[in-house]
C-alpha positions as CSV (number, residue, x, y, z in Angstrom):
1,X,13.6,22.3,-49.9
2,X,12.8,25.6,-49.4
3,X,12.3,26.9,-53.8
4,X,10.6,23.6,-54.1
5,X,7.9,24.9,-51.3
6,X,7.9,28.5,-51.8
7,X,7.4,27.2,-56.0
8,X,4.1,25.2,-54.7
9,X,2.8,28.1,-52.6
10,X,4.1,26.4,-49.1
11,X,5.2,27.2,-46.2
12,X,7.5,24.5,-44.2
13,X,8.1,24.9,-39.9
14,X,11.9,24.4,-39.4
15,X,9.9,20.9,-37.1
16,X,9.1,20.0,-41.3
17,X,12.1,21.2,-42.3
18,X,14.4,19.2,-39.8
19,X,12.1,15.7,-40.8
20,X,12.8,15.8,-44.7
21,X,16.2,16.0,-44.2
22,X,16.2,13.9,-41.6
23,X,14.1,10.9,-43.9
24,X,15.8,11.7,-47.3
25,X,19.4,11.2,-45.9
26,X,21.4,8.1,-47.4
27,X,21.3,6.7,-43.8
28,X,17.4,6.8,-42.8
29,X,17.1,6.2,-46.6
30,X,19.3,2.6,-46.7
31,X,17.1,1.7,-43.7
32,X,14.0,1.9,-45.3
33,X,13.1,-0.5,-46.8
34,X,9.7,1.8,-48.7
35,X,13.7,2.7,-50.7
36,X,16.9,0.7,-50.3
37,X,14.7,-2.2,-52.0
38,X,16.2,-5.3,-50.3
39,X,12.6,-7.0,-50.8
40,X,12.9,-7.1,-54.6
41,X,14.7,-10.2,-55.4
42,X,17.8,-10.5,-57.5
43,X,19.4,-6.7,-56.3
44,X,23.6,-6.9,-56.3
45,X,25.1,-5.6,-53.3
46,X,23.0,-4.3,-49.9
47,X,19.5,-3.1,-52.0
48,X,20.6,-0.3,-51.9
49,X,19.5,1.0,-54.8
50,X,23.0,4.5,-55.9
51,X,25.6,5.2,-53.0
52,X,26.3,8.2,-54.0
53,X,29.8,7.4,-55.1
54,X,31.2,8.9,-58.3
55,X,31.5,6.1,-61.2
56,X,29.8,3.4,-59.3
57,X,27.6,2.7,-62.0
58,X,30.8,0.1,-63.2
59,X,29.7,-2.3,-60.3
60,X,26.3,-2.9,-61.9
61,X,26.7,-2.1,-65.4
62,X,28.9,-3.2,-68.4
63,X,31.0,0.2,-70.2
64,X,29.2,-1.1,-73.4
65,X,25.4,-1.3,-71.1
66,X,26.6,2.2,-70.4
67,X,26.9,2.9,-73.9
68,X,23.6,1.6,-75.1
69,X,22.2,3.6,-72.5
70,X,23.5,6.9,-73.1
71,X,22.3,6.1,-76.8
72,X,18.7,5.4,-76.2
73,X,18.9,8.9,-73.2
74,X,20.1,11.2,-76.1
75,X,17.9,10.5,-78.8
76,X,14.9,10.1,-76.6
77,X,15.7,13.9,-74.6
78,X,16.1,15.9,-78.4
79,X,13.9,18.5,-78.5
80,X,13.5,18.2,-75.2
81,X,15.6,22.0,-74.4
82,X,16.5,20.2,-71.4
83,X,20.5,19.8,-71.3
84,X,22.7,17.0,-68.6
85,X,26.3,17.5,-68.6
86,X,27.6,13.4,-68.3
């Protein structure tokens, strides 16, 4: 957060930093309809998109869907110079 603020030329007060930390916690996002997609019909589970658990994708996607995503991602990222460790 500090690096981003510095990069865009903004100073953050300690109060603002504390507020950002609180509002971007998993607990706050899980309870907010703006981030949990509970209003979106058809979402599996409790509506919270990402739980932050390794391998959780297996609860939502098949191995075949994962392989297709990996292929499309690789094709679209080729030539960008951006590398991801997946």
